[in-house]
C-alpha positions as CSV (number, residue, x, y, z in Angstrom):
1,M,66.4,95.1,95.1
2,Q,62.9,95.7,93.7
3,R,62.1,92.1,94.4
4,A,63.2,92.5,98.0
5,V,60.9,95.5,98.4
6,E,58.0,93.6,96.7
7,E,58.5,90.6,99.0
8,A,58.6,92.8,102.1
9,F,55.4,94.6,101.0
10,R,53.6,91.3,100.6
11,D,54.9,89.8,103.8
12,Q,55.0,92.8,106.1
13,W,52.4,95.4,105.0
14,G,49.4,94.1,107.0
15,R,51.3,93.3,110.2
16,L,53.3,96.6,110.3
17,L,50.2,98.7,109.5
18,A,48.3,97.0,112.2
19,L,51.1,97.6,114.7
20,L,51.2,101.3,113.8
21,V,47.5,101.7,114.0
22,A,47.4,99.9,117.3
23,R,49.9,102.4,118.8
24,Y,49.0,105.7,117.1
25,R,45.2,105.1,116.7
26,R,45.1,106.9,113.3
27,L,44.7,105.1,110.0
28,D,45.9,108.1,108.0
29,L,49.2,108.4,110.0
30,A,49.8,104.7,109.9
31,E,49.2,104.2,106.2
32,D,51.1,107.4,105.1
33,G,54.0,106.6,107.4
34,L,54.3,103.0,106.1
35,A,54.0,104.1,102.5
36,D,56.8,106.6,103.1
37,A,58.9,103.8,104.6
38,F,58.5,101.6,101.6
39,E,59.4,104.5,99.3
40,A,62.5,105.0,101.4
41,A,63.3,101.3,101.2
42,A,63.2,101.3,97.4
43,R,65.8,104.1,97.4
44,H,68.1,102.9,100.2
45,W,68.0,99.1,99.6
46,A,69.0,99.7,96.0
47,V,72.3,101.2,97.2
48,D,72.9,99.4,100.5
49,G,71.2,96.1,99.9
50,P,68.2,94.8,101.9
51,P,68.7,94.7,105.7
52,D,68.8,91.5,107.7
53,N,65.4,92.3,109.2
54,P,63.3,94.1,106.6
55,G,60.3,94.3,108.9
56,A,62.2,96.0,111.7
57,W,63.8,98.5,109.2
58,L,60.4,99.4,107.7
59,L,58.8,99.8,111.1
60,T,61.6,102.0,112.3
61,A,61.3,104.2,109.2
62,A,57.5,104.4,109.4
63,R,57.6,105.2,113.1
64,R,60.1,108.1,112.6
65,R,57.8,109.6,109.9
66,I,54.8,109.3,112.1
67,L,56.5,110.8,115.1
68,D,57.8,113.7,113.0
69,R,54.3,114.4,112.0
70,L,52.8,114.1,115.5
71,R,55.5,116.4,116.9
72,A,54.7,118.9,114.2
73,E,51.1,118.7,115.1
74,A,51.4,118.8,118.9
75,V,54.8,120.4,119.4
76,A,56.5,120.2,122.8
77,A,53.4,119.1,124.8
78,R,53.6,115.6,123.3
79,K,57.3,114.9,123.2
80,E,57.4,112.9,126.3
81,P,54.4,110.7,125.4
82,M,55.9,110.1,122.0
83,L,59.0,108.7,123.7
84,V,56.9,106.4,125.9
85,V,55.0,105.1,122.9
86,D,58.2,104.6,121.0
87,E,59.7,102.4,123.7
88,S,56.4,100.5,124.2
89,L,56.1,99.9,120.4
90,R,59.7,98.6,120.3
91,Q,58.9,96.0,123.0
92,E,55.7,94.9,121.3
93,V,57.5,94.5,118.0
94,Q,60.1,92.2,119.6
95,S,57.4,90.1,121.2
96,T,55.4,90.0,118.0
97,M,58.4,88.9,115.9
98,A,59.0,86.2,118.4
99,D,55.5,84.9,118.3
100,P,54.1,85.7,114.8
101,G,51.4,83.1,115.0
102,G,50.1,84.0,118.4
103,L,46.3,84.1,118.5
104,L,45.8,87.2,120.7
105,S,48.7,89.0,119.1
106,D,47.5,88.5,115.5
107,E,47.6,92.1,114.4
108,R,46.3,91.4,110.9
109,L,43.1,89.9,112.4
110,R,42.7,92.9,114.6
111,L,43.0,95.1,111.6
112,V,40.4,93.0,109.8
113,L,38.0,93.4,112.7
114,L,38.6,97.1,112.8
115,C,37.7,97.4,109.2
116,A,34.7,95.2,109.8
117,H,33.2,97.7,112.3
118,P,29.4,98.1,112.0
119,S,29.8,101.7,111.2
120,L,31.0,100.7,107.7
121,A,28.9,99.1,105.0
122,P,30.0,95.5,104.3
123,E,31.3,96.3,100.8
124,S,33.3,99.2,102.1
125,A,34.6,97.1,105.0
126,S,35.7,94.4,102.5
127,A,37.4,96.8,100.2
128,L,39.2,98.6,103.0
129,S,40.4,95.4,104.6
130,L,41.9,94.2,101.3
131,R,43.7,97.5,100.8
132,L,45.0,97.8,104.4
133,V,45.5,94.3,105.5
134,L,47.0,92.8,102.4
135,G,48.1,95.9,100.6
136,V,46.1,94.9,97.5
137,P,46.4,97.8,94.9
138,T,43.3,100.0,94.6
139,A,43.0,99.1,90.9
140,E,42.7,95.4,91.7
141,V,40.3,96.0,94.5
142,A,38.2,98.0,92.0
143,R,38.2,95.0,89.6
144,L,37.0,92.7,92.3
145,F,34.0,94.9,93.0
146,L,33.4,95.7,89.3
147,V,33.8,99.4,89.7
148,S,36.2,102.0,88.3
149,E,39.5,102.7,90.1
150,A,38.4,106.3,90.8
151,T,35.1,105.1,92.4
152,M,37.0,102.6,94.5
153,A,39.6,105.2,95.6
154,A,36.8,107.5,96.7
155,R,35.1,104.7,98.5
156,L,38.2,103.8,100.4
157,T,38.8,107.4,101.4
158,R,35.3,107.7,102.7
159,A,35.6,104.5,104.7
160,K,38.9,105.6,106.4
161,R,37.4,109.0,107.2
162,K,34.4,107.4,108.7
163,L,36.5,105.2,111.0
164,A,38.6,108.2,112.0
165,A,35.5,110.2,112.8
166,T,33.9,107.5,114.9
167,G,37.0,107.0,116.9
168,V,36.8,103.2,116.6
169,P,39.1,101.6,119.2
170,F,41.7,99.3,117.8
171,A,41.3,96.2,119.9
172,M,40.6,92.4,119.6
173,A,36.9,92.1,119.3
174,G,35.3,89.3,121.3
175,G,32.0,87.9,122.3
176,T,29.1,89.7,120.8
177,A,31.2,92.2,118.9
178,L,33.0,89.3,117.1
179,A,29.8,87.4,116.4
180,D,28.1,90.5,115.0
181,R,31.0,91.0,112.5
182,L,31.4,87.4,111.3
183,E,29.6,87.8,108.0
184,V,31.6,90.9,107.1
185,V,34.8,89.3,108.2
186,A,34.0,86.2,106.1
187,A,33.4,88.4,103.1
188,V,36.7,90.2,103.7
189,I,38.6,86.9,104.0
190,Y,37.1,85.4,100.9
191,L,37.8,88.5,98.8
192,A,41.4,88.3,100.1
193,F,41.5,84.7,99.1
194,T,40.2,85.5,95.6
195,T,43.1,87.9,95.0
196,G,45.5,84.9,95.5
197,Y,43.4,82.2,94.0
198,A,42.5,84.1,90.8
199,P,44.5,87.3,90.4
200,S,42.7,89.7,88.1
201,T,45.8,91.7,87.1
202,G,49.5,91.1,86.5
203,E,51.5,88.1,85.4
204,D,50.6,85.6,88.1
205,L,48.0,82.9,87.6
206,L,48.2,82.0,91.3
207,R,49.5,83.7,94.4
208,V,49.8,80.9,96.9
209,E,51.0,83.0,99.8
210,T,48.1,85.4,99.6
211,A,45.5,82.6,99.4
212,G,47.2,80.8,102.2
213,E,47.2,83.9,104.4
214,A,43.4,84.2,103.9
215,I,43.0,80.6,105.0
216,R,45.1,81.3,108.1
217,L,42.9,84.3,109.0
218,A,39.8,82.1,108.6
219,R,41.4,79.5,111.0
220,V,42.1,82.2,113.6
221,V,38.6,83.6,113.4
222,R,37.3,80.1,113.8
223,D,39.5,79.6,116.9
224,L,38.1,82.8,118.4
225,A,34.5,82.4,117.5
226,G,34.2,78.6,117.6
227,S,32.4,76.5,115.0
228,Q,30.1,78.9,113.2
229,P,28.3,77.9,110.0
230,V,29.5,80.9,108.0
231,I,33.1,80.4,108.9
232,D,33.0,76.6,108.6
233,A,31.5,76.9,105.1
234,L,34.0,79.6,104.1
235,L,37.0,77.7,105.4
236,A,35.8,74.5,103.7
237,L,35.3,76.3,100.4
238,M,38.8,77.9,100.4
239,L,40.5,74.6,101.4
240,L,38.8,72.8,98.5
241,Q,39.8,75.4,96.0
242,H,43.3,75.8,97.4
243,S,43.8,72.1,97.5
244,R,44.3,72.1,93.7
245,R,47.1,74.7,93.7
246,N,49.9,72.4,92.7
247,A,48.0,71.2,89.6
248,R,46.4,74.4,88.4
249,V,49.5,76.0,86.8
250,S,52.4,74.5,84.8
251,A,55.2,76.8,83.6
252,N,52.9,79.8,84.3
253,R,50.3,78.3,82.0
254,I,46.7,77.5,83.0
255,V,45.8,73.9,83.5
256,L,42.1,73.5,83.2
257,L,40.3,71.4,85.8
258,P,39.6,68.4,83.4
259,D,43.3,68.3,82.6
260,Q,44.7,68.6,86.1
261,D,46.7,65.7,87.6
262,R,44.5,64.9,90.6
263,S,47.2,63.0,92.4
264,R,48.8,66.4,92.9
265,W,45.8,67.8,94.8
266,Q,46.2,68.2,98.5
267,H,43.9,65.4,99.6
268,D,44.4,66.1,103.3
269,E,42.9,69.5,102.8
270,I,40.0,68.0,100.9
271,V,39.3,65.6,103.8
272,E,39.5,68.5,106.3
273,A,37.0,70.5,104.2
274,L,34.6,67.7,103.9
275,G,34.7,67.3,107.7
276,L,33.9,70.9,108.1
277,L,30.8,70.6,105.9
278,E,29.5,67.3,107.3
279,P,27.9,68.8,110.5
280,H,25.9,71.3,108.5
281,L,24.4,69.0,105.9
282,A,21.3,68.3,108.0
283,V,20.6,71.9,108.6
284,E,22.1,74.1,105.9
285,P,23.5,77.5,107.0
286,S,21.4,80.6,106.3
287,G,22.4,84.1,105.2
288,A,25.9,84.6,103.9
289,G,26.8,81.2,105.2
290,R,24.4,79.5,102.7
291,A,26.3,81.0,99.8
292,Y,29.6,79.7,101.0
293,F,28.1,76.4,101.8
294,L,26.6,75.9,98.3
295,Q,29.9,76.9,96.7
296,A,31.7,74.5,98.9
297,L,29.3,71.7,97.9
298,I,30.1,72.4,94.3
299,A,33.8,72.4,94.9
300,A,33.4,69.2,96.9
301,E,31.8,67.4,93.9
302,H,34.9,68.2,91.8
303,A,37.2,67.2,94.7
304,V,35.7,63.7,95.2
305,A,35.3,62.8,91.5
306,P,38.1,60.2,90.7
307,T,38.3,61.6,87.2
308,A,36.8,64.6,85.3
309,G,34.5,62.2,83.4
310,E,33.0,60.9,86.6
311,T,32.0,64.4,87.9
312,H,28.3,64.5,88.9
313,W,27.3,67.5,86.9
314,E,23.6,67.2,87.7
315,R,24.4,67.8,91.4
316,I,26.7,70.7,90.5
317,E,24.0,72.4,88.3
318,A,21.4,71.9,91.0
319,H,23.7,73.6,93.6
320,Y,24.3,76.5,91.1
321,E,20.6,76.8,90.6
322,A,20.0,77.1,94.4
323,L,23.0,79.5,94.7
324,E,21.6,81.7,91.9
325,A,18.2,81.8,93.6
326,H,19.9,82.8,96.9
327,T,22.3,85.4,95.6
328,Q,20.7,86.7,92.3
329,S,24.3,87.0,91.1
330,P,25.1,87.3,87.4
331,V,28.5,85.7,88.1
332,V,26.7,82.6,89.6
333,R,24.6,82.5,86.4
334,L,27.8,82.5,84.4
335,N,29.1,79.6,86.3
336,R,25.8,77.8,86.1
337,A,25.9,78.1,82.4
338,V,29.2,76.1,82.3
339,A,27.6,73.4,84.4
340,A,24.5,73.3,82.2
341,A,26.6,73.0,79.1
342,E,28.5,70.0,80.6
343,L,25.2,68.3,81.5
344,K,22.9,69.2,78.6
345,G,25.1,70.5,75.9
346,P,26.5,73.9,74.7
347,D,23.1,75.3,73.7
348,A,21.8,75.0,77.2
349,G,24.8,77.0,78.5
350,L,24.5,79.7,75.8
351,A,20.8,80.2,76.7
352,L,21.8,81.0,80.3
353,L,24.3,83.5,79.1
354,E,21.6,85.6,77.4
355,G,21.4,89.1,78.8
356,L,24.5,88.9,81.0
357,E,26.4,91.5,79.0
358,E,24.4,94.3,80.6
359,Q,25.1,92.9,84.1
360,L,28.7,92.0,83.5
361,P,29.8,94.6,80.8
362,R,33.6,94.2,81.3
363,N,33.9,90.7,82.6
364,H,36.2,88.9,80.2
365,R,35.2,85.4,81.5
366,L,31.7,85.9,80.2
367,Y,33.1,86.3,76.7
368,A,35.6,83.5,77.2
369,V,32.8,81.1,78.3
370,R,30.7,82.2,75.4
371,G,33.6,81.6,73.0
372,E,34.1,78.1,74.3
373,L,30.4,77.2,74.1
374,L,30.1,78.6,70.6
375,D,33.0,76.6,69.5
376,R,31.5,73.5,70.9
377,A,28.2,74.4,69.2
378,G,29.9,74.4,65.8
379,D,30.1,78.2,65.2
380,P,33.9,78.9,65.1
381,A,33.5,82.5,63.6
382,A,31.3,83.6,66.5
383,A,33.5,81.8,68.9
384,V,36.6,83.7,67.7
385,A,34.7,87.0,67.9
386,A,33.8,86.3,71.5
387,Y,37.3,85.3,72.4
388,Q,38.7,88.5,70.9
389,I,36.5,90.5,73.2
390,A,37.7,88.4,76.2
391,I,41.3,89.1,75.2
392,E,40.7,92.8,75.0
393,L,39.1,92.9,78.5
394,C,41.5,90.5,80.2
395,T,44.1,92.1,82.4
396,N,45.9,89.0,83.6
397,D,48.9,88.4,81.3
398,A,49.0,84.6,81.6
399,E,45.2,84.2,81.2
400,R,45.3,86.5,78.1
401,S,48.0,84.2,76.6
402,Y,45.8,81.2,77.1
403,L,42.8,83.0,75.4
404,T,45.1,83.9,72.5
405,E,46.1,80.3,72.1
406,R,42.5,79.2,72.1
407,V,41.7,81.7,69.2
408,A,44.7,80.3,67.3
409,S,43.5,76.7,67.8
410,I,40.0,77.6,66.4
411,S,41.4,79.6,63.5
């Protein structure tokens, strides 16, 4: 039954939370009520088995808890409105279940737009959307933002309080409101995609459904806003990365890019992504769109190479150099080091890694890359030491197993 609850959480959290916020206009009520509903599900489903319609069961349970709290707060004066809301919500749930992909009834998108309100800083909006829309655990959101869990928990609490204090209306943003939030929405979607494409914790190497949901949200935003450079570049980037999903993992083991069976890549998605990029080649996007565009160009170089040996590393390194100049990101410098090593040798890559420990103190991939390059440079002892640090810092079980195997192969 635990698996049934976990699947319901993954599939239903965002939609049900959005429905509850839409009707009750309070994030605190909606989140607490839904959390209580999942807690009740864990108890009852273990005895009675999962219901035929888990979403409806959870929504009913959450609604009851919210109504109980509202009645306790407002007593008799609000009893009749609560009954009206209850019936209206029941009718909306029925129509939503019948048309889960409907554009204007996409509750998750509405929830993303709520979290992307201008009253919130972009980083807070992204973190809050990951937590509320996809139910990503606070600890994993914290890792994505390179902060402690306590810091992230406090940040999420402040963001929710700010939304509640401003009385932000829960409605589908359009026109200028949507355009003003596109960069924040794009950041939200890409972080959501990252939790599926490269999970930082747990046993999974890949969460296809999560990554696919992020792509679906990007498509809906593009339908609403039209062709916009930031969304076109983001969607292209995610499609290129997601196109390799069937070849990236084998028996829950990492398959590195050079070793992947390229016939298993989704070439229709690659073609679609290249088509999204083509109109923007003459005039590259600016702002946040430029970062997605350059990353997409890098992914495209891998996608169009017939074999790993035919990859144009000089173009990839040039794109990374431009991306680093644009973002000043230490993570980009880390990736650039990999490209430089492929093009010029391991010493060139190691030179670019110098000083990154201070900027990425707990990033296990920094030490994994250093270990790989030291091994290539002929220093196995230093390579093993770097890999050991990477293993200590890594919180993804499957990735840690791979790193352990690498150490064994060097020793």
